[in-house]
N, CA, C, O and the ligand as a Tripos MOL2 file, in Angstrom:
@<TRIPOS>MOLECULE
protein
  257   255    65     0     0
PROTEIN
NO_CHARGES

@<TRIPOS>ATOM
      1 N          58.0920   81.4310  -23.6010 N.3       1 MET1
      2 CA         59.3520   82.0690  -23.6960 C.3       1 MET1
      3 C          59.8920   81.9120  -25.1710 C.2       1 MET1
      4 O          59.6170   80.9220  -25.8490 O.2       1 MET1
      5 N          60.6480   82.9140  -25.6090 N.am      2 LYS2
      6 CA         61.2530   82.7990  -26.9190 C.3       2 LYS2
      7 C          62.7330   82.7570  -26.7610 C.2       2 LYS2
      8 O          63.3290   83.5890  -26.0780 O.2       2 LYS2
      9 N          63.3480   81.7460  -27.4210 N.am      3 LEU3
     10 CA         64.8060   81.5270  -27.3110 C.3       3 LEU3
     11 C          65.5290   81.5930  -28.6030 C.2       3 LEU3
     12 O          65.0060   81.1390  -29.6200 O.2       3 LEU3
     13 N          66.7230   82.1430  -28.6150 N.am      4 ASN4
     14 CA         67.5310   82.1240  -29.7530 C.3       4 ASN4
     15 C          68.5010   80.9380  -29.6000 C.2       4 ASN4
     16 O          69.1840   80.8650  -28.5790 O.2       4 ASN4
     17 N          68.5960   79.9950  -30.5770 N.am      5 VAL5
     18 CA         69.4380   78.8800  -30.5180 C.3       5 VAL5
     19 C          70.3240   78.8140  -31.7700 C.2       5 VAL5
     20 O          69.9960   78.1490  -32.7530 O.2       5 VAL5
     21 N          71.4600   79.5270  -31.7010 N.am      6 PRO6
     22 CA         72.2740   79.7720  -32.8700 C.3       6 PRO6
     23 C          72.7750   78.5330  -33.5750 C.2       6 PRO6
     24 O          72.9640   78.5520  -34.7920 O.2       6 PRO6
     25 N          73.0070   77.3890  -32.7980 N.am      7 ASP7
     26 CA         73.6000   76.2460  -33.4380 C.3       7 ASP7
     27 C          72.4990   75.3330  -34.0350 C.2       7 ASP7
     28 O          72.8210   74.2380  -34.4950 O.2       7 ASP7
     29 N          71.3050   75.7200  -34.0420 N.am      8 MET8
     30 CA         70.2620   74.8970  -34.5890 C.3       8 MET8
     31 C          70.1030   75.1750  -36.0550 C.2       8 MET8
     32 O          69.5490   76.2000  -36.4530 O.2       8 MET8
     33 N          70.6240   74.1950  -36.9120 N.am      9 THR9
     34 CA         70.7710   74.5820  -38.3320 C.3       9 THR9
     35 C          69.9570   73.6510  -39.2720 C.2       9 THR9
     36 O          69.7570   73.9850  -40.4390 O.2       9 THR9
     37 N          69.5020   72.5150  -38.7780 N.am     10 CYS10
     38 CA         68.7890   71.6010  -39.6610 C.3      10 CYS10
     39 C          67.7230   70.8140  -39.0560 C.2      10 CYS10
     40 O          67.4450   71.0600  -37.8820 O.2      10 CYS10
     41 N          67.0760   69.8980  -39.6840 N.am     11 GLY11
     42 CA         65.9930   69.1280  -39.0990 C.3      11 GLY11
     43 C          66.4490   68.2890  -37.8950 C.2      11 GLY11
     44 O          65.7030   68.1050  -36.9330 O.2      11 GLY11
     45 N          67.6980   67.7830  -37.9690 N.am     12 HIS12
     46 CA         68.1980   66.9730  -36.9050 C.3      12 HIS12
     47 C          68.2500   67.8850  -35.6410 C.2      12 HIS12
     48 O          67.7990   67.4950  -34.5640 O.2      12 HIS12
     49 N          68.7950   69.0650  -35.8040 N.am     13 CYS13
     50 CA         68.9400   69.9840  -34.6610 C.3      13 CYS13
     51 C          67.5090   70.2210  -34.0740 C.2      13 CYS13
     52 O          67.2660   70.1280  -32.8710 O.2      13 CYS13
     53 N          66.5990   70.5310  -35.0140 N.am     14 LYS14
     54 CA         65.2330   70.9070  -34.6320 C.3      14 LYS14
     55 C          64.6160   69.7110  -33.7670 C.2      14 LYS14
     56 O          63.9870   69.9550  -32.7380 O.2      14 LYS14
     57 N          64.8100   68.4860  -34.2020 N.am     15 ALA15
     58 CA         64.2920   67.3530  -33.4550 C.3      15 ALA15
     59 C          64.9660   67.2090  -32.1350 C.2      15 ALA15
     60 O          64.2980   66.8690  -31.1580 O.2      15 ALA15
     61 N          66.3050   67.4550  -32.0320 N.am     16 ALA16
     62 CA         67.0060   67.3060  -30.8100 C.3      16 ALA16
     63 C          66.5840   68.4240  -29.8040 C.2      16 ALA16
     64 O          66.5060   68.1570  -28.6050 O.2      16 ALA16
     65 N          66.3260   69.6050  -30.2560 N.am     17 VAL17
     66 CA         65.9100   70.6820  -29.4210 C.3      17 VAL17
     67 C          64.3880   70.4160  -28.9070 C.2      17 VAL17
     68 O          64.0460   70.7120  -27.7620 O.2      17 VAL17
     69 N          63.5890   69.8860  -29.7670 N.am     18 GLU18
     70 CA         62.2210   69.6390  -29.3950 C.3      18 GLU18
     71 C          62.2070   68.4750  -28.3040 C.2      18 GLU18
     72 O          61.4430   68.5050  -27.3390 O.2      18 GLU18
     73 N          63.1100   67.4570  -28.5370 N.am     19 LYS19
     74 CA         63.0970   66.3250  -27.6130 C.3      19 LYS19
     75 C          63.6250   66.7900  -26.2720 C.2      19 LYS19
     76 O          63.1030   66.3850  -25.2340 O.2      19 LYS19
     77 N          64.6410   67.6250  -26.2680 N.am     20 ALA20
     78 CA         65.2560   68.0540  -24.9460 C.3      20 ALA20
     79 C          64.2530   68.7950  -24.1640 C.2      20 ALA20
     80 O          64.2530   68.6690  -22.9390 O.2      20 ALA20
     81 N          63.3430   69.6050  -24.7920 N.am     21 ILE21
     82 CA         62.3280   70.3680  -24.0720 C.3      21 ILE21
     83 C          61.1740   69.4860  -23.6610 C.2      21 ILE21
     84 O          60.6370   69.6340  -22.5630 O.2      21 ILE21
     85 N          60.7860   68.5710  -24.5270 N.am     22 ILE22
     86 CA         59.7090   67.6060  -24.1830 C.3      22 ILE22
     87 C          60.0180   66.7010  -23.0620 C.2      22 ILE22
     88 O          59.1520   66.3450  -22.2620 O.2      22 ILE22
     89 N          61.3550   66.2950  -22.9950 N.am     23 GLU23
     90 CA         61.8080   65.4730  -21.8880 C.3      23 GLU23
     91 C          61.7220   66.1200  -20.5850 C.2      23 GLU23
     92 O          61.5540   65.4850  -19.5440 O.2      23 GLU23
     93 N          61.8470   67.4760  -20.6520 N.am     24 LEU24
     94 CA         61.8010   68.2920  -19.4320 C.3      24 LEU24
     95 C          60.3350   68.4680  -18.9900 C.2      24 LEU24
     96 O          59.9840   68.3560  -17.8150 O.2      24 LEU24
     97 N          59.5180   68.7470  -19.9960 N.am     25 ASP25
     98 CA         58.0820   69.0480  -19.7650 C.3      25 ASP25
     99 C          57.2480   68.4020  -20.9450 C.2      25 ASP25
    100 O          57.1650   68.9330  -22.0520 O.2      25 ASP25
    101 N          56.6560   67.2440  -20.6160 N.am     26 SER26
    102 CA         55.9430   66.5480  -21.7550 C.3      26 SER26
    103 C          54.7520   67.2780  -22.2470 C.2      26 SER26
    104 O          54.2170   66.9910  -23.3180 O.2      26 SER26
    105 N          54.3350   68.2280  -21.4620 N.am     27 THR27
    106 CA         53.1510   69.0340  -21.9510 C.3      27 THR27
    107 C          53.5510   70.3200  -22.6460 C.2      27 THR27
    108 O          52.6800   71.0930  -23.0460 O.2      27 THR27
    109 N          54.8340   70.5710  -22.8000 N.am     28 ALA28
    110 CA         55.2980   71.8310  -23.4130 C.3      28 ALA28
    111 C          54.9160   71.8850  -24.8830 C.2      28 ALA28
    112 O          54.8990   70.8630  -25.5680 O.2      28 ALA28
    113 N          54.6130   73.0720  -25.3560 N.am     29 ASP29
    114 CA         54.3430   73.3560  -26.7080 C.3      29 ASP29
    115 C          55.6130   74.0870  -27.3050 C.2      29 ASP29
    116 O          55.9890   75.1900  -26.9080 O.2      29 ASP29
    117 N          56.2460   73.3430  -28.3200 N.am     30 VAL30
    118 CA         57.4940   73.7980  -28.8370 C.3      30 VAL30
    119 C          57.3390   74.1610  -30.3080 C.2      30 VAL30
    120 O          56.9250   73.3370  -31.1240 O.2      30 VAL30
    121 N          57.6730   75.3860  -30.6300 N.am     31 ARG31
    122 CA         57.5290   75.8260  -32.0480 C.3      31 ARG31
    123 C          58.9290   76.2910  -32.5130 C.2      31 ARG31
    124 O          59.4110   77.3490  -32.1090 O.2      31 ARG31
    125 N          59.5250   75.5230  -33.3170 N.am     32 VAL32
    126 CA         60.8550   75.8240  -33.8920 C.3      32 VAL32
    127 C          60.7620   76.5700  -35.1370 C.2      32 VAL32
    128 O          60.0570   76.1550  -36.0560 O.2      32 VAL32
    129 N          61.4530   77.6780  -35.2240 N.am     33 ASP33
    130 CA         61.6100   78.3720  -36.5910 C.3      33 ASP33
    131 C          63.0350   78.2980  -36.9820 C.2      33 ASP33
    132 O          63.8680   79.0380  -36.4580 O.2      33 ASP33
    133 N          63.3460   77.4090  -37.9070 N.am     34 LEU34
    134 CA         64.7430   77.1470  -38.2660 C.3      34 LEU34
    135 C          65.3180   78.3800  -38.9950 C.2      34 LEU34
    136 O          66.4460   78.7350  -38.6540 O.2      34 LEU34
    137 N          64.6980   79.0550  -39.9270 N.am     35 PRO35
    138 CA         65.3550   80.1640  -40.6190 C.3      35 PRO35
    139 C          65.8830   81.2240  -39.6280 C.2      35 PRO35
    140 O          66.9850   81.7470  -39.7980 O.2      35 PRO35
    141 N          65.0900   81.5280  -38.6040 N.am     36 SER36
    142 CA         65.5120   82.5280  -37.6510 C.3      36 SER36
    143 C          66.1680   81.9670  -36.4650 C.2      36 SER36
    144 O          66.5580   82.6980  -35.5550 O.2      36 SER36
    145 N          66.3140   80.5700  -36.4450 N.am     37 ARG37
    146 CA         66.9780   79.8170  -35.3280 C.3      37 ARG37
    147 C          66.4530   80.2970  -34.0020 C.2      37 ARG37
    148 O          67.2080   80.6350  -33.0900 O.2      37 ARG37
    149 N          65.1130   80.3180  -33.9160 N.am     38 THR38
    150 CA         64.4680   80.5590  -32.7000 C.3      38 THR38
    151 C          63.4450   79.5340  -32.3230 C.2      38 THR38
    152 O          62.9080   78.8120  -33.1620 O.2      38 THR38
    153 N          63.1830   79.4850  -31.0200 N.am     39 VAL39
    154 CA         62.2340   78.4110  -30.5330 C.3      39 VAL39
    155 C          61.1930   79.2060  -29.6130 C.2      39 VAL39
    156 O          61.5970   79.9390  -28.7100 O.2      39 VAL39
    157 N          59.9260   79.0380  -29.8700 N.am     40 GLU40
    158 CA         58.8890   79.5830  -28.9910 C.3      40 GLU40
    159 C          58.4240   78.4000  -28.1310 C.2      40 GLU40
    160 O          57.9030   77.3990  -28.6230 O.2      40 GLU40
    161 N          58.6380   78.5700  -26.8350 N.am     41 VAL41
    162 CA         58.2640   77.4700  -25.9380 C.3      41 VAL41
    163 C          57.1110   77.9300  -24.9550 C.2      41 VAL41
    164 O          57.2100   78.9900  -24.3360 O.2      41 VAL41
    165 N          56.0750   77.1410  -24.8400 N.am     42 THR42
    166 CA         54.9660   77.3390  -23.8390 C.3      42 THR42
    167 C          55.1730   76.2220  -22.8980 C.2      42 THR42
    168 O          54.9020   75.0750  -23.2530 O.2      42 THR42
    169 N          55.6700   76.4990  -21.6260 N.am     43 THR43
    170 CA         55.9320   75.4600  -20.6840 C.3      43 THR43
    171 C          55.7370   75.9720  -19.2830 C.2      43 THR43
    172 O          55.8000   77.1770  -19.0380 O.2      43 THR43
    173 N          55.5020   75.0640  -18.3620 N.am     44 THR44
    174 CA         55.4850   75.4390  -16.9400 C.3      44 THR44
    175 C          56.8800   75.3730  -16.3130 C.2      44 THR44
    176 O          57.0980   75.8200  -15.1870 O.2      44 THR44
    177 N          57.7870   74.8200  -17.0540 N.am     45 ALA45
    178 CA         59.1600   74.6930  -16.6020 C.3      45 ALA45
    179 C          59.8770   76.0600  -16.5220 C.2      45 ALA45
    180 O          59.5920   76.9520  -17.3200 O.2      45 ALA45
    181 N          60.8140   76.2250  -15.5500 N.am     46 ALA46
    182 CA         61.4700   77.4690  -15.4590 C.3      46 ALA46
    183 C          62.3690   77.7570  -16.6790 C.2      46 ALA46
    184 O          62.8530   76.8280  -17.3260 O.2      46 ALA46
    185 N          62.5760   78.9700  -16.9710 N.am     47 GLU47
    186 CA         63.4440   79.2610  -18.1250 C.3      47 GLU47
    187 C          64.8300   78.7100  -17.8960 C.2      47 GLU47
    188 O          65.4270   78.1840  -18.8360 O.2      47 GLU47
    189 N          65.3800   78.8030  -16.6900 N.am     48 GLY48
    190 CA         66.7200   78.2430  -16.4750 C.3      48 GLY48
    191 C          66.8560   76.8240  -16.7120 C.2      48 GLY48
    192 O          67.8870   76.3570  -17.1940 O.2      48 GLY48
    193 N          65.7490   76.0430  -16.3580 N.am     49 ALA49
    194 CA         65.7080   74.6450  -16.5790 C.3      49 ALA49
    195 C          65.7020   74.3430  -18.0690 C.2      49 ALA49
    196 O          66.3730   73.3980  -18.4840 O.2      49 ALA49
    197 N          64.9770   75.0990  -18.9030 N.am     50 VAL50
    198 CA         64.9820   74.8970  -20.3070 C.3      50 VAL50
    199 C          66.3260   75.2190  -20.9230 C.2      50 VAL50
    200 O          66.8020   74.4840  -21.7890 O.2      50 VAL50
    201 N          66.9250   76.2700  -20.5060 N.am     51 LEU51
    202 CA         68.2240   76.6390  -20.9870 C.3      51 LEU51
    203 C          69.3170   75.5950  -20.6700 C.2      51 LEU51
    204 O          70.2160   75.3450  -21.4730 O.2      51 LEU51
    205 N          69.2010   74.9870  -19.4500 N.am     52 ASN52
    206 CA         70.1900   73.9970  -19.0080 C.3      52 ASN52
    207 C          69.9150   72.7080  -19.8750 C.2      52 ASN52
    208 O          70.8800   72.1000  -20.3370 O.2      52 ASN52
    209 N          68.6470   72.2780  -20.1060 N.am     53 ALA53
    210 CA         68.3960   71.1640  -20.9100 C.3      53 ALA53
    211 C          68.8950   71.2650  -22.3720 C.2      53 ALA53
    212 O          69.3960   70.3160  -22.9750 O.2      53 ALA53
    213 N          68.7150   72.4750  -22.8730 N.am     54 LEU54
    214 CA         69.2230   72.6800  -24.2800 C.3      54 LEU54
    215 C          70.8060   72.6630  -24.2900 C.2      54 LEU54
    216 O          71.4190   72.1240  -25.2110 O.2      54 LEU54
    217 N          71.4270   73.2660  -23.2450 N.am     55 LYS55
    218 CA         72.8340   73.2570  -23.2570 C.3      55 LYS55
    219 C          73.3920   71.8600  -23.1740 C.2      55 LYS55
    220 O          74.3820   71.5100  -23.8160 O.2      55 LYS55
    221 N          72.6780   71.0280  -22.3090 N.am     56 ALA56
    222 CA         73.1610   69.6270  -22.1060 C.3      56 ALA56
    223 C          72.9890   68.8760  -23.3870 C.2      56 ALA56
    224 O          73.6810   67.8790  -23.5900 O.2      56 ALA56
    225 N          72.1060   69.2920  -24.2720 N.am     57 GLU57
    226 CA         71.8930   68.6170  -25.5190 C.3      57 GLU57
    227 C          72.8680   69.0770  -26.5540 C.2      57 GLU57
    228 O          72.9850   68.4690  -27.6180 O.2      57 GLU57
    229 N          73.5840   70.1600  -26.2580 N.am     58 GLY58
    230 CA         74.5710   70.6920  -27.1830 C.3      58 GLY58
    231 C          74.1010   71.9240  -27.9700 C.2      58 GLY58
    232 O          74.6910   72.3410  -28.9670 O.2      58 GLY58
    233 N          72.9890   72.4790  -27.4440 N.am     59 TYR59
    234 CA         72.4250   73.7180  -28.1680 C.3      59 TYR59
    235 C          72.2590   74.8180  -27.1830 C.2      59 TYR59
    236 O          71.1520   75.0330  -26.6890 O.2      59 TYR59
    237 N          73.3320   75.5460  -26.8620 N.am     60 PRO60
    238 CA         73.2070   76.6710  -25.9710 C.3      60 PRO60
    239 C          72.2260   77.6250  -26.5520 C.2      60 PRO60
    240 O          72.2030   77.8910  -27.7540 O.2      60 PRO60
    241 N          71.3650   78.1680  -25.6150 N.am     61 ALA61
    242 CA         70.2930   79.1130  -26.0910 C.3      61 ALA61
    243 C          70.3090   80.2690  -25.2320 C.2      61 ALA61
    244 O          70.7900   80.1990  -24.1010 O.2      61 ALA61
    245 N          69.7710   81.4240  -25.7390 N.am     62 THR62
    246 CA         69.6950   82.6640  -25.0140 C.3      62 THR62
    247 C          68.2560   83.2010  -25.2340 C.2      62 THR62
    248 O          67.6930   83.1220  -26.3260 O.2      62 THR62
    249 N          67.7020   83.7480  -24.1340 N.am     63 PRO63
    250 CA         66.2680   84.3190  -24.3100 C.3      63 PRO63
    251 C          66.3950   85.5210  -25.2620 C.2      63 PRO63
    252 O          67.3720   86.2690  -25.2880 O.2      63 PRO63
    253 N          65.3190   85.6240  -26.0300 N.am     64 VAL64
    254 CA         65.2070   86.7520  -27.0070 C.3      64 VAL64
    255 C          64.5020   87.8220  -26.3380 C.2      64 VAL64
    256 O          64.2750   88.8780  -26.9300 O.2      64 VAL64
    257 CU         71.4160   70.0370  -37.4810 Cu       65 CU65
@<TRIPOS>BOND
     1     1     2 1
     2     2     3 1
     3     3     4 2
     4     3     5 am
     5     5     6 1
     6     6     7 1
     7     7     8 2
     8     7     9 am
     9     9    10 1
    10    10    11 1
    11    11    12 2
    12    11    13 am
    13    13    14 1
    14    14    15 1
    15    15    16 2
    16    15    17 am
    17    17    18 1
    18    18    19 1
    19    19    20 2
    20    19    21 am
    21    21    22 1
    22    22    23 1
    23    23    24 2
    24    23    25 am
    25    25    26 1
    26    26    27 1
    27    27    28 2
    28    27    29 am
    29    29    30 1
    30    30    31 1
    31    31    32 2
    32    31    33 am
    33    33    34 1
    34    34    35 1
    35    35    36 2
    36    35    37 am
    37    37    38 1
    38    38    39 1
    39    39    40 2
    40    39    41 am
    41    41    42 1
    42    42    43 1
    43    43    44 2
    44    43    45 am
    45    45    46 1
    46    46    47 1
    47    47    48 2
    48    47    49 am
    49    49    50 1
    50    50    51 1
    51    51    52 2
    52    51    53 am
    53    53    54 1
    54    54    55 1
    55    55    56 2
    56    55    57 am
    57    57    58 1
    58    58    59 1
    59    59    60 2
    60    59    61 am
    61    61    62 1
    62    62    63 1
    63    63    64 2
    64    63    65 am
    65    65    66 1
    66    66    67 1
    67    67    68 2
    68    67    69 am
    69    69    70 1
    70    70    71 1
    71    71    72 2
    72    71    73 am
    73    73    74 1
    74    74    75 1
    75    75    76 2
    76    75    77 am
    77    77    78 1
    78    78    79 1
    79    79    80 2
    80    79    81 am
    81    81    82 1
    82    82    83 1
    83    83    84 2
    84    83    85 am
    85    85    86 1
    86    86    87 1
    87    87    88 2
    88    87    89 am
    89    89    90 1
    90    90    91 1
    91    91    92 2
    92    91    93 am
    93    93    94 1
    94    94    95 1
    95    95    96 2
    96    95    97 am
    97    97    98 1
    98    98    99 1
    99    99   100 2
   100    99   101 am
   101   101   102 1
   102   102   103 1
   103   103   104 2
   104   103   105 am
   105   105   106 1
   106   106   107 1
   107   107   108 2
   108   107   109 am
   109   109   110 1
   110   110   111 1
   111   111   112 2
   112   111   113 am
   113   113   114 1
   114   114   115 1
   115   115   116 2
   116   115   117 am
   117   117   118 1
   118   118   119 1
   119   119   120 2
   120   119   121 am
   121   121   122 1
   122   122   123 1
   123   123   124 2
   124   123   125 am
   125   125   126 1
   126   126   127 1
   127   127   128 2
   128   127   129 am
   129   129   130 1
   130   130   131 1
   131   131   132 2
   132   131   133 am
   133   133   134 1
   134   134   135 1
   135   135   136 2
   136   135   137 am
   137   137   138 1
   138   138   139 1
   139   139   140 2
   140   139   141 am
   141   141   142 1
   142   142   143 1
   143   143   144 2
   144   143   145 am
   145   145   146 1
   146   146   147 1
   147   147   148 2
   148   147   149 am
   149   149   150 1
   150   150   151 1
   151   151   152 2
   152   151   153 am
   153   153   154 1
   154   154   155 1
   155   155   156 2
   156   155   157 am
   157   157   158 1
   158   158   159 1
   159   159   160 2
   160   159   161 am
   161   161   162 1
   162   162   163 1
   163   163   164 2
   164   163   165 am
   165   165   166 1
   166   166   167 1
   167   167   168 2
   168   167   169 am
   169   169   170 1
   170   170   171 1
   171   171   172 2
   172   171   173 am
   173   173   174 1
   174   174   175 1
   175   175   176 2
   176   175   177 am
   177   177   178 1
   178   178   179 1
   179   179   180 2
   180   179   181 am
   181   181   182 1
   182   182   183 1
   183   183   184 2
   184   183   185 am
   185   185   186 1
   186   186   187 1
   187   187   188 2
   188   187   189 am
   189   189   190 1
   190   190   191 1
   191   191   192 2
   192   191   193 am
   193   193   194 1
   194   194   195 1
   195   195   196 2
   196   195   197 am
   197   197   198 1
   198   198   199 1
   199   199   200 2
   200   199   201 am
   201   201   202 1
   202   202   203 1
   203   203   204 2
   204   203   205 am
   205   205   206 1
   206   206   207 1
   207   207   208 2
   208   207   209 am
   209   209   210 1
   210   210   211 1
   211   211   212 2
   212   211   213 am
   213   213   214 1
   214   214   215 1
   215   215   216 2
   216   215   217 am
   217   217   218 1
   218   218   219 1
   219   219   220 2
   220   219   221 am
   221   221   222 1
   222   222   223 1
   223   223   224 2
   224   223   225 am
   225   225   226 1
   226   226   227 1
   227   227   228 2
   228   227   229 am
   229   229   230 1
   230   230   231 1
   231   231   232 2
   232   231   233 am
   233   233   234 1
   234   234   235 1
   235   235   236 2
   236   235   237 am
   237   237   238 1
   238   238   239 1
   239   239   240 2
   240   239   241 am
   241   241   242 1
   242   242   243 1
   243   243   244 2
   244   243   245 am
   245   245   246 1
   246   246   247 1
   247   247   248 2
   248   247   249 am
   249   249   250 1
   250   250   251 1
   251   251   252 2
   252   251   253 am
   253   253   254 1
   254   254   255 1
   255   255   256 2
@<TRIPOS>SUBSTRUCTURE
     1 MET1         2 RESIDUE 1 A MET
     2 LYS2         6 RESIDUE 1 A LYS
     3 LEU3        10 RESIDUE 1 A LEU
     4 ASN4        14 RESIDUE 1 A ASN
     5 VAL5        18 RESIDUE 1 A VAL
     6 PRO6        22 RESIDUE 1 A PRO
     7 ASP7        26 RESIDUE 1 A ASP
     8 MET8        30 RESIDUE 1 A MET
     9 THR9        34 RESIDUE 1 A THR
    10 CYS10       38 RESIDUE 1 A CYS
    11 GLY11       42 RESIDUE 1 A GLY
    12 HIS12       46 RESIDUE 1 A HIS
    13 CYS13       50 RESIDUE 1 A CYS
    14 LYS14       54 RESIDUE 1 A LYS
    15 ALA15       58 RESIDUE 1 A ALA
    16 ALA16       62 RESIDUE 1 A ALA
    17 VAL17       66 RESIDUE 1 A VAL
    18 GLU18       70 RESIDUE 1 A GLU
    19 LYS19       74 RESIDUE 1 A LYS
    20 ALA20       78 RESIDUE 1 A ALA
    21 ILE21       82 RESIDUE 1 A ILE
    22 ILE22       86 RESIDUE 1 A ILE
    23 GLU23       90 RESIDUE 1 A GLU
    24 LEU24       94 RESIDUE 1 A LEU
    25 ASP25       98 RESIDUE 1 A ASP
    26 SER26      102 RESIDUE 1 A SER
    27 THR27      106 RESIDUE 1 A THR
    28 ALA28      110 RESIDUE 1 A ALA
    29 ASP29      114 RESIDUE 1 A ASP
    30 VAL30      118 RESIDUE 1 A VAL
    31 ARG31      122 RESIDUE 1 A ARG
    32 VAL32      126 RESIDUE 1 A VAL
    33 ASP33      130 RESIDUE 1 A ASP
    34 LEU34      134 RESIDUE 1 A LEU
    35 PRO35      138 RESIDUE 1 A PRO
    36 SER36      142 RESIDUE 1 A SER
    37 ARG37      146 RESIDUE 1 A ARG
    38 THR38      150 RESIDUE 1 A THR
    39 VAL39      154 RESIDUE 1 A VAL
    40 GLU40      158 RESIDUE 1 A GLU
    41 VAL41      162 RESIDUE 1 A VAL
    42 THR42      166 RESIDUE 1 A THR
    43 THR43      170 RESIDUE 1 A THR
    44 THR44      174 RESIDUE 1 A THR
    45 ALA45      178 RESIDUE 1 A ALA
    46 ALA46      182 RESIDUE 1 A ALA
    47 GLU47      186 RESIDUE 1 A GLU
    48 GLY48      190 RESIDUE 1 A GLY
    49 ALA49      194 RESIDUE 1 A ALA
    50 VAL50      198 RESIDUE 1 A VAL
    51 LEU51      202 RESIDUE 1 A LEU
    52 ASN52      206 RESIDUE 1 A ASN
    53 ALA53      210 RESIDUE 1 A ALA
    54 LEU54      214 RESIDUE 1 A LEU
    55 LYS55      218 RESIDUE 1 A LYS
    56 ALA56      222 RESIDUE 1 A ALA
    57 GLU57      226 RESIDUE 1 A GLU
    58 GLY58      230 RESIDUE 1 A GLY
    59 TYR59      234 RESIDUE 1 A TYR
    60 PRO60      238 RESIDUE 1 A PRO
    61 ALA61      242 RESIDUE 1 A ALA
    62 THR62      246 RESIDUE 1 A THR
    63 PRO63      250 RESIDUE 1 A PRO
    64 VAL64      254 RESIDUE 1 A VAL
    65 CU65       257 GROUP 0 **** ****
């Protein structure tokens, strides 16, 4: 899935977003693109669960 994460602006945000997704699914592949503020996630977790995890971390996301 590809997500837009508008509040992700720096390396700290990138790390927080990656951590939130990895905590949900340790086997997830997470590719953050900071300039476009998007995240490409390969995971078996449901999209809703990923969105909830990011929101809980302070980074609301929307599917692209
Ligand atoms: Cu930041």
